[in-house]
Every structure is written in structure tokens, then in C-alpha cells.
N, C-alpha and C positions, 0 to 999 in steps of 0.2 A: 346404575349411575357410574360406578367405577369402570365398567366395561365401556361405556360411551366415552368417558374421559380418556381412557387408554387409546381408544380408537381415534379420537380427535388428535391426541398427541402423536400417534403414529402417522396420521395423515399429514400433519405439519412437517414431521421429520422427512417423510417421503417426498413432499413437495420441494424441499430445499436441499435434499441430500446431494443431488447432482450438480448444484450450482458451485462454480469454482471460487467465487468470492465469498467473503464472510457475511453471514446474516446474524444479527443480534437483535433480540427483542427486549425492550425495557418497559417496566411498569411506570406508574405516575411518579414514583420516587426515585427514578433512575436506577432501580434495582434490576438485576439480570433475571429475565423470565425464561429465556431459551436462547440457544445459539446452535448453529450447524457445525459440522466437522471442520470446515474451512476456517470459521471464526475461532474455534477452539485452538486450532493449530497456530493462528496468528497470535492470540492472547497468551499462549504458553511459550512463544518464542522469546529469545533473549532481547530482541529489539522491538517488542510490541509497543505501539503508541498508546495503547489502552491498558488499564490495570483494574483489578477488582479489589475494592476496599470495603470490607464488611458487607459484601453482597452488592455494592453499588459499582457501576462502571464509571471509571474516572479516566481523565487524560493524564498520561505520564509526564507530558511537558507542561510545566506550570504556566508559561506564557500563553498557552493555547486553551487553558481550562475555561476561561470566561467565555470565549467564542463558542466552545463546545456547548456549554450550558445554555447560552443564548439560543443556539439553533435547536437544541432539545426543547427549550421552552416554547419557541415558535411552533414546533411540530405538535405540541400538546395544546396550544391555545386555540380555542374555536373562534376567538374574536380577533385573531391576528389580521392586520390589514396587508401584510406582506405574504409572499408565497410560504406556505408552511414548511418548516425544516430548512434544508439547504445543504451545501457541500463545503467540506473543510479539508485542507491539506495538512497532515500531521507528520512530524519527523519521528522515526524510530531511532532508538539509542542503544549503543553498546559501550559500556564503560564510560558513560557520560558524553560520548561523541555521536552526533547524528550520522548514520550510515545508510539510511534508506528513507523513502517517503511513502506514506499511505494516504489514499483518498478515502474519505468517509462521507457518505451521503446519508442524510437524516430526513425521515418523513414519517407522518402519522400512519398507523395501521388500525383504522377504526373497526375493522371486522374481526379483531383478534378474539372476541368472545366466542366466535364460532369454533375456535380451536381449544376452548376450555381454559383460556388464559384470563388475565384480569378483565373484568366486565367494563371497566372505564376506558379501555382502548390502550394499545401498546404503541410505543415509539419504535420505529424500524431503523436500524443502523445497517448500512451496507459498507463493508470495508474491504479494500484490496490494496496490495502493494503496487506502487507505481513503478513500472519497469524502468530500470536504468540501462543506459547503453543503447545500442542500435540492434536491429533484428539480426538473427544469425546469418541471413543471406548476405547482409552488408559486411559482416565480419569475414565471410567467405570471400567476398569481392576484394577486401583488403589483402587477404592472404594470397590470392591469385594474382592480383595486379601489382602488388608491391613487395611480394615475397616476405611478408611479415610472418613471424612465428605465431602459433596459437595464442601464447601469452601476450605478445605485442598487440595482436588484433583485438584481444579482449580488453586490454587496457585502453587502447584507442577508442573502442566502442563505448566504454564507460565515460571517458572524457567527453565524447560527442554527445552522450546522454545528459550532460550537465554536471557531472561530478568534478570536484577538484582533484588534483593529482594525489593529494593525501587521502581523500575519501576513496578514490579508486584503488589505491594501494591497500587500504584496510579491507575493502570489499574483496580484493583478489587474494588477501592473505600474504602479502609480500611487504618488505620493508620499504620505507619512503626512498631510500637510496637506490634500491633495486628498481623501483618505479621510475626514478629519474633517468637511470641508465637505459631502461626500455624506451622512455620518451625520446631520448637523444637518438637512439637507433631508428625509432619511428620517423622522426624528423628527417633523418638522412635518407631513409628509403623512400619516403613520400615526397621529398623535395620541398618540405615546408620548414619553417623556422620558428613558429609560434603556435600556441594552442588554438587561437581563433582561426588561423589559416587551416590547421589540421581539421577542425570541426567542419569548416565550410567545404573542404575537400571530401570528407566522409559523407556528408549529407547530399553531395552532388553525384555520388556514385550510382551507376545503374545496377540492377539486380544481377547476381552471379548466374551464369547459365547452369 
């Protein structure tokens, strides 16, 4: 029996080991049953949107806790008239300020007993950081077409991805004053004079050769 249990656990780990987004399995009491390496990396990070409290997986942002519990409850309820589970967008925090966002999809995993987990079925959480900014090839286009420096192109990309200037400065590890100076130079080089025009310009660029 021990050998079979170890084999099932190894099979589960092997199935999810190569997946780049986080996989978390919860029991009926929202306690952690298992998670893959990607999920462990997210939960141990300084801006994790989830936290462990006495073995239970909780949302770090209090305003989103009720929505999270509601989706978990829907995923566990066999009588739900709505689609089981759902998707939630959660902020990650550093020193109390939101610096990134995570998408969490919640769904039932009724076959979890096959892996030696709780016989009543697990709830599956899939978590991944939502990419901020624009793809690398668009940042390359900015540098080639407007002679932006690497730092200026990165800042412009984060603004185009929906960040405020203050959030982009924090993400880039620079002061807000430095970010403002970068933005002034970006405006001058791109011929724009406000962030909305800059975002529209960036999103209209063709891929760099």
C-alpha cells in the first residue's frame, strides 16, 4: 500500500512538473494537498497573492477573499446551477502596494482519489502571473525606431501594459523622479505628449525584423 501511494504521488508530480504555471490542489476544507514547483515558487515570493495560514490556502488581499471562497465553494458543490469554479484576478503586493497581477482559475478535480489524495475530491487551482508590459519584440521596435535606451523601452512597455508610472518605477527598481525623466525623454523621442498617445503608438507598431 505504501509503495502504491508513493507511485501515485510520483505520477502526479511527473504529470505537472513541466507545466510553467502553478498547480495547487485543495481538500474540502481548503487545506493544501499538493502543489507543483511553479506554485511553490509563486507562494514563496514576496508578492504572492496567496498565503498559507495553518495549512489553509488564503487570499492575501482581504477585499478578494470572499470572491475566492465563493469560487472554491462553487467548484466543490455538486448542485451548483452555474459553471463550477471560475476565474479570479488577484493583485500581488510588496510593502503594501500592488505591483503585479495573477490570474487564478478554480475547478473541481473529481478524479483526485486516483492519485491517493482525499477521496472526496480536490479543488484545482491554476495560478500564473499576468505579464505586464509588451512583448520583447515590440520593445526592440521601440529601440530601433525611436532610439530609446533599454531602460526607456522597458518603462514604455510597462506603461503600455497597463501600469501606472509609479507602479512601473517600482517594478523597474528606479525612483519615481527617474521614471518621470525617462517618460519625458520617451515623449520627446516618440513625438507624443501624453501616456494615452504613447500607449496607442506602441500597440500599433509592427514586429521588429
